[in-house]
Backbone bond lengths (Angstrom), bond angles and torsions (degrees), N, CA, C in turn:
res aa  C-N    CA-C-N  psi(-1)  N-CA   C-N-CA  omega(-1)  CA-C   N-CA-C  phi
1 M - - - 1.459 - - 1.533 109.72 -
2 E 1.310 114.51 144.04 1.456 120.80 179.82 1.529 110.90 -69.05
3 T 1.325 115.90 141.35 1.454 120.91 174.50 1.528 108.42 -106.72
4 R 1.319 116.21 143.74 1.466 120.75 178.36 1.521 108.28 -146.37
5 N 1.319 115.09 140.13 1.454 122.39 173.53 1.517 106.85 -112.40
6 K 1.342 115.77 121.81 1.455 121.25 -170.77 1.523 111.66 -122.93
7 V 1.314 114.33 146.44 1.462 122.00 175.15 1.518 107.92 -116.16
8 F 1.337 116.47 136.77 1.465 123.31 173.12 1.524 104.70 -135.12
9 I 1.333 116.88 108.96 1.461 119.52 -171.27 1.525 110.13 -152.35
10 A 1.318 115.46 158.92 1.464 121.59 175.54 1.524 108.97 -111.11
11 T 1.337 114.75 145.85 1.459 120.69 175.86 1.528 108.86 -132.78
12 S 1.309 113.95 162.48 1.456 120.31 168.45 1.524 107.68 -78.06
13 I 1.326 117.32 172.02 1.463 120.31 176.93 1.526 110.69 -57.89
14 D 1.339 116.68 -35.42 1.461 119.91 -179.36 1.532 113.26 -89.19
15 G 1.338 117.12 17.99 1.455 121.95 168.88 1.508 117.48 81.53
16 C 1.331 117.27 18.64 1.464 119.97 179.69 1.529 110.49 -95.76
17 I 1.338 115.64 146.64 1.465 120.74 177.06 1.527 111.91 -106.20
18 A 1.312 116.66 -8.17 1.464 123.31 173.29 1.523 106.60 -151.70
19 D 1.337 116.04 154.29 1.466 117.98 -179.95 1.528 110.44 -79.28
20 R 1.321 116.60 -174.07 1.471 121.56 -176.21 1.522 113.25 -60.24
21 N 1.337 116.45 -25.06 1.460 120.79 -179.95 1.525 112.46 -98.58
22 G 1.329 116.05 8.34 1.458 120.02 -178.57 1.515 113.57 78.23
23 E 1.321 116.40 10.67 1.467 121.48 -177.16 1.523 111.13 -84.73
24 L 1.334 114.44 157.30 1.462 121.70 -177.72 1.526 113.22 -120.33
25 D 1.322 118.41 5.95 1.463 120.76 -175.06 1.528 113.36 -60.59
26 W 1.315 118.16 -25.01 1.468 122.23 178.27 1.530 111.15 -62.73
27 L 1.339 117.68 -20.90 1.467 120.99 177.67 1.525 111.72 -60.99
28 Y 1.313 116.17 -21.62 1.467 121.45 -177.16 1.527 111.78 -102.93
29 S 1.332 117.01 19.73 1.459 120.70 -178.23 1.526 112.37 -74.08
30 V 1.330 117.68 -17.97 1.464 121.48 175.74 1.531 107.26 -97.92
31 P 1.324 117.77 120.06 1.469 119.40 -179.92 1.534 111.28 -56.53
32 N 1.323 114.82 135.74 1.462 121.89 -179.38 1.527 107.71 -138.39
33 P 1.346 117.01 66.82 1.467 120.70 -172.08 1.527 114.58 -61.50
34 E 1.321 117.19 -25.28 1.463 119.24 -179.75 1.521 112.49 -95.65
35 G 1.315 117.59 1.80 1.460 120.95 177.57 1.518 113.89 66.06
36 L 1.318 116.68 36.91 1.461 121.69 178.59 1.533 109.89 -57.15
37 D 1.319 117.96 131.78 1.463 120.82 -176.62 1.532 113.45 -86.76
38 M 1.291 118.25 -3.86 1.467 124.46 176.74 1.527 112.76 52.75
39 G 1.315 115.69 39.63 1.457 121.13 175.10 1.514 115.66 89.03
40 Y 1.323 117.61 -1.53 1.468 120.13 -176.35 1.530 112.20 -62.05
41 N 1.319 117.93 -45.92 1.473 119.36 -177.11 1.526 111.67 -62.83
42 D 1.327 117.16 -39.97 1.468 119.35 175.31 1.526 110.61 -63.58
43 F 1.318 115.82 -42.68 1.461 119.99 179.39 1.527 111.07 -60.91
44 I 1.329 117.01 -52.52 1.463 120.89 -174.17 1.530 111.24 -66.16
45 S 1.328 117.22 -27.43 1.466 119.14 177.73 1.527 110.93 -73.86
46 G 1.323 117.94 -11.61 1.454 122.25 -179.50 1.517 114.24 -104.30
47 V 1.335 117.84 14.73 1.462 121.33 176.26 1.526 109.38 -125.69
48 D 1.338 114.88 156.42 1.468 121.54 -177.43 1.519 113.32 -94.97
49 A 1.324 116.93 -29.71 1.462 121.37 -174.54 1.519 109.01 -160.94
50 I 1.330 114.63 164.32 1.463 121.88 179.20 1.527 108.44 -116.22
51 V 1.329 115.80 135.43 1.458 121.71 171.18 1.523 105.56 -115.44
52 M 1.328 115.34 118.17 1.470 119.62 179.99 1.517 109.73 -131.57
53 G 1.314 114.97 157.62 1.449 120.76 177.21 1.518 111.75 -80.23
54 R 1.315 115.08 168.73 1.465 121.71 -178.74 1.517 111.99 -59.42
55 S 1.332 118.16 -44.29 1.470 120.23 -178.41 1.519 111.26 -62.46
56 T 1.318 116.94 -42.68 1.463 120.51 178.57 1.523 109.92 -64.94
57 F 1.323 117.40 -42.47 1.463 121.75 176.98 1.528 110.37 -57.95
58 E 1.327 116.99 -46.82 1.464 120.25 179.95 1.525 111.33 -64.25
59 T 1.333 117.16 -36.03 1.466 120.64 175.97 1.521 110.48 -63.36
60 V 1.334 116.72 -46.76 1.469 120.99 179.85 1.525 110.36 -62.32
61 C 1.320 117.30 -40.86 1.472 120.51 178.71 1.526 111.39 -62.15
62 G 1.326 116.89 -26.53 1.462 121.68 -179.95 1.524 114.33 -85.34
63 F 1.345 117.95 -6.31 1.468 120.35 178.21 1.523 109.37 -64.92
64 D 1.312 115.39 144.94 1.472 121.04 179.68 1.529 109.15 -89.75
65 C 1.344 115.07 66.55 1.461 120.20 -179.96 1.526 108.72 -162.38
66 E 1.317 115.48 173.68 1.463 120.96 173.83 1.520 108.72 -64.32
67 W 1.332 117.15 161.58 1.455 121.88 175.99 1.527 108.18 -54.71
68 P 1.336 118.81 124.35 1.468 120.75 -169.94 1.534 116.49 -83.69
69 Y 1.331 118.34 -0.97 1.458 119.19 -173.11 1.523 112.27 -115.35
70 R 1.329 114.45 142.03 1.465 120.57 176.69 1.518 112.00 -109.66
71 I 1.314 116.57 0.71 1.461 121.46 178.29 1.531 108.20 -114.60
72 P 1.321 117.68 162.59 1.467 119.99 -178.81 1.530 112.38 -59.07
73 V 1.328 114.92 141.12 1.463 122.54 177.71 1.527 108.07 -117.97
74 F 1.323 115.19 128.97 1.459 121.89 177.37 1.518 107.68 -115.59
75 V 1.327 115.93 123.78 1.458 121.80 -178.20 1.518 108.43 -98.13
76 L 1.319 115.22 117.55 1.459 122.54 -179.26 1.522 108.18 -90.35
77 S 1.328 116.26 115.73 1.455 119.45 -179.55 1.522 110.09 -154.98
78 Q 1.310 115.37 139.56 1.464 121.02 173.76 1.527 110.69 -94.94
79 T 1.344 117.12 -14.14 1.464 120.03 -175.17 1.529 113.35 -108.61
80 L 1.299 118.04 -29.85 1.466 120.72 -179.92 1.524 108.77 -70.68
81 Q 1.320 116.84 128.12 1.465 120.50 -177.40 1.527 112.67 -86.84
82 E 1.337 115.77 -32.07 1.460 119.90 176.99 1.522 109.72 -158.95
83 I 1.313 115.09 159.26 1.465 121.23 176.93 1.529 107.52 -73.08
84 P 1.337 117.81 135.54 1.474 119.40 177.97 1.531 110.98 -56.10
85 E 1.311 115.43 145.86 1.467 122.74 -175.08 1.523 113.07 -48.64
86 A 1.322 117.96 -43.13 1.470 121.84 -176.46 1.533 112.90 -65.37
87 Y 1.332 116.89 -14.08 1.469 120.25 -176.02 1.537 113.06 -120.64
88 K 1.315 117.76 6.83 1.475 120.50 -176.90 1.517 112.85 -61.38
89 D 1.328 117.71 -27.25 1.471 119.88 177.98 1.528 111.81 -89.53
90 K 1.326 116.84 1.02 1.460 121.30 -176.23 1.526 113.34 -113.65
91 A 1.321 117.12 -24.03 1.470 120.49 -174.97 1.520 110.32 -147.42
92 Q 1.327 114.50 155.69 1.465 121.55 176.27 1.520 108.77 -125.73
93 L 1.311 115.33 146.76 1.452 122.03 179.68 1.528 109.70 -87.30
94 V 1.349 116.83 134.66 1.465 121.93 173.30 1.523 108.28 -128.84
95 K 1.322 115.36 144.80 1.469 121.38 -178.18 1.504 109.65 -139.44
96 G 1.323 114.92 160.97 1.443 119.69 171.91 1.506 113.87 113.74
97 D 1.312 114.13 -170.67 1.454 123.66 178.83 1.538 109.33 -59.43
98 L 1.327 116.79 134.15 1.470 120.28 -176.10 1.522 112.58 -60.80
99 Q 1.313 117.30 -39.98 1.465 119.78 178.28 1.531 109.85 -58.43
100 D 1.348 116.67 -43.18 1.466 121.36 179.45 1.523 111.45 -67.20
101 V 1.327 116.50 -41.95 1.469 120.08 179.49 1.525 109.91 -60.66
102 V 1.316 116.84 -47.36 1.469 120.44 179.58 1.528 110.25 -62.04
103 R 1.307 116.74 -43.71 1.467 120.72 -179.89 1.532 110.67 -61.82
104 Q 1.334 116.93 -43.09 1.470 120.83 178.57 1.529 111.06 -62.09
105 L 1.324 116.85 -43.89 1.470 119.90 179.84 1.526 110.47 -66.97
106 N 1.325 117.13 -41.42 1.469 120.46 176.81 1.530 110.44 -60.47
107 N 1.337 117.14 -41.53 1.465 121.22 179.32 1.525 112.40 -64.93
108 K 1.338 116.52 -23.76 1.474 120.61 176.40 1.524 111.48 -86.51
109 G 1.339 116.84 1.58 1.456 120.79 177.45 1.513 115.12 98.38
110 Y 1.322 117.70 2.88 1.467 121.90 177.87 1.524 107.78 -91.55
111 M 1.317 116.12 95.71 1.465 121.27 -172.53 1.526 113.07 -97.67
112 L 1.318 116.49 -27.68 1.461 121.97 -177.31 1.525 107.58 -113.69
113 L 1.327 116.01 101.30 1.464 121.58 -172.85 1.520 111.54 -104.57
114 Y 1.315 114.82 135.03 1.464 123.56 173.42 1.524 106.07 -94.10
115 I 1.308 117.01 115.15 1.462 123.06 -178.94 1.524 107.50 -97.85
116 D 1.341 116.78 122.77 1.460 120.43 -173.03 1.524 111.14 -133.98
117 G 1.319 115.09 144.19 1.457 122.09 178.19 1.518 110.90 106.82
118 G 1.316 116.29 134.67 1.456 121.83 -173.07 1.512 114.89 -54.40
119 K 1.320 117.67 -55.93 1.469 119.93 -177.49 1.523 110.95 -66.46
120 T 1.327 116.67 -34.44 1.467 120.17 178.83 1.524 110.06 -66.80
121 I 1.319 116.94 -45.65 1.468 120.70 177.81 1.530 109.94 -60.74
122 Q 1.332 116.85 -44.98 1.465 119.95 178.61 1.524 111.35 -59.97
123 S 1.329 117.25 -41.45 1.467 120.77 179.13 1.517 111.31 -65.40
124 F 1.330 117.23 -41.43 1.466 120.59 178.17 1.523 110.50 -65.50
125 L 1.333 117.67 -38.78 1.462 120.35 176.92 1.530 111.02 -65.03
126 K 1.332 117.57 -41.58 1.469 120.94 178.59 1.525 111.21 -57.48
127 E 1.329 115.64 -34.68 1.466 121.31 -179.73 1.533 111.96 -91.55
128 D 1.332 116.60 5.52 1.469 122.87 -177.90 1.526 111.77 54.85
129 L 1.326 115.14 48.35 1.463 122.13 -177.52 1.531 113.20 -111.74
130 I 1.323 118.26 12.96 1.460 120.64 177.40 1.522 108.69 -104.92
131 D 1.332 115.33 127.45 1.462 121.04 179.45 1.525 112.33 -99.57
132 D 1.325 117.18 -35.05 1.467 121.97 -178.23 1.517 109.78 -133.56
133 L 1.324 115.68 133.66 1.471 123.01 174.50 1.522 107.21 -118.69
134 I 1.322 116.24 118.53 1.462 121.27 174.28 1.519 105.64 -116.89
135 V 1.334 114.95 108.78 1.463 121.39 -172.58 1.517 109.45 -120.27
136 S 1.332 115.14 121.89 1.470 121.44 174.89 1.517 107.65 -99.80
137 T 1.323 116.92 128.30 1.456 121.18 -179.19 1.517 109.94 -103.77
138 I 1.331 115.08 119.54 1.462 122.98 177.26 1.533 106.59 -88.17
139 P 1.335 118.44 132.53 1.465 120.42 -174.69 1.534 113.56 -76.59
140 V 1.324 114.76 70.96 1.455 121.66 175.50 1.526 107.31 -145.19
141 V 1.326 116.40 141.51 1.463 121.87 172.98 1.517 106.10 -103.17
142 L 1.318 116.90 116.65 1.469 120.97 -177.85 1.524 112.29 -83.96
143 G 1.326 117.27 -22.35 1.461 119.88 178.83 1.513 113.39 73.31
144 G 1.300 117.69 15.81 1.461 122.56 179.64 1.507 109.70 144.77
145 G 1.314 115.10 163.35 1.455 121.08 -178.28 1.514 109.84 140.45
146 A 1.322 115.89 -156.94 1.470 121.20 -179.29 1.522 109.66 -85.68
147 P 1.335 117.76 116.08 1.461 119.84 -179.07 1.526 111.71 -76.50
148 L 1.327 115.90 148.60 1.455 119.63 173.99 1.523 110.26 -70.35
149 F 1.324 117.23 -45.02 1.460 120.49 -173.08 1.511 111.80 -104.58
150 G 1.318 114.90 145.51 1.453 122.79 173.36 1.517 108.35 -118.97
151 T 1.309 116.71 -158.03 1.457 120.81 179.80 1.528 110.29 -89.40
152 T 1.302 114.47 149.98 1.468 121.63 172.47 1.517 107.25 -127.46
153 S 1.313 116.54 160.14 1.462 119.20 -177.41 1.523 112.04 -73.52
154 E 1.322 116.96 -20.35 1.462 120.94 177.46 1.518 109.02 -151.51
155 A 1.309 115.94 167.19 1.466 120.83 178.13 1.528 109.28 -67.76
156 L 1.322 116.40 140.91 1.466 122.92 175.66 1.524 106.90 -113.82
157 N 1.308 117.27 117.03 1.458 121.05 -177.66 1.520 111.28 -89.11
158 F 1.310 114.91 134.26 1.456 123.00 177.23 1.519 108.06 -124.09
159 E 1.330 116.44 159.55 1.459 120.91 174.09 1.525 108.75 -122.57
160 L 1.314 114.75 150.03 1.455 121.01 -179.58 1.526 109.83 -72.55
161 V 1.333 115.77 128.18 1.460 121.69 174.79 1.523 109.15 -98.15
162 S 1.348 115.52 -46.65 1.465 119.41 179.92 1.521 109.60 -162.78
163 S 1.327 114.32 162.60 1.455 121.08 171.73 1.517 107.66 -137.60
164 Q 1.298 115.24 147.07 1.461 121.39 -174.92 1.526 108.23 -141.69
165 L 1.308 116.20 146.41 1.458 121.39 174.28 1.522 108.08 -113.61
166 Y 1.322 116.18 127.69 1.463 121.87 178.68 1.521 109.52 -118.04
167 L 1.302 115.92 141.97 1.469 122.78 173.53 1.528 112.05 55.34
168 D 1.318 117.21 26.03 1.464 123.64 -179.75 1.527 113.63 57.08
169 N 1.341 117.49 16.99 1.463 120.96 -176.49 1.512 115.18 -145.77
170 V 1.302 118.17 -26.46 1.463 122.10 -172.90 1.525 108.97 -105.07
171 T 1.332 115.84 120.08 1.462 119.15 176.20 1.518 109.06 -96.97
172 Q 1.324 114.54 136.58 1.460 119.94 177.28 1.527 107.87 -122.51
173 I 1.307 115.10 123.45 1.459 121.58 -177.82 1.526 108.63 -117.00
174 H 1.318 116.22 131.37 1.468 121.85 176.23 1.523 107.65 -109.93
175 Y 1.336 115.11 118.04 1.449 122.62 176.75 1.520 109.84 -112.53
176 R 1.310 116.84 146.72 1.468 123.39 176.49 1.524 108.30 -120.81
177 R 1.309 115.52 136.46 1.468 121.76 -179.36 1.524 110.47 -63.72
178 K 1.315 116.18 129.59 1.472 122.31 174.82 1.522 106.94 -89.37
179 R 1.301 116.01 122.12 1.488 120.37 -179.51 1.502 109.44 -120.39
């Protein structure tokens, strides 16, 4: 079976995934009265598991709602020693070289991975481990914050798969890695 590592994320026009204070409220700057999911449910139904970084995990744990995931969540961290007790049945800790982590998850049958969190996405890109990038751009310039992209040792070429306009304001672009 084919393995794929996919990103589904929103950015500001200036490429940030969180503002200077780590806040995400700007994501709701475009009115969405009908609660359109902008393709998220289709996306999440097409992945086997989520790999997220510690910061993203801590952000999700701080949401004022039930645990939002129905698929396995793996928290990638070199500093976290264990998953907090309240989340031990919801997430598992993974550590080590990204190639090894992906191989271990693939060997457990998780072939289609959702990669989430800025530093985690940047690390996967550095290792050329991202196959699909689905990026929704919210029409706001934050002027600073957590960037989606970092540096890579070489250019990574992607090709356009599709583009979509949501709510007459949000563009969503799906790119696939050219290998």
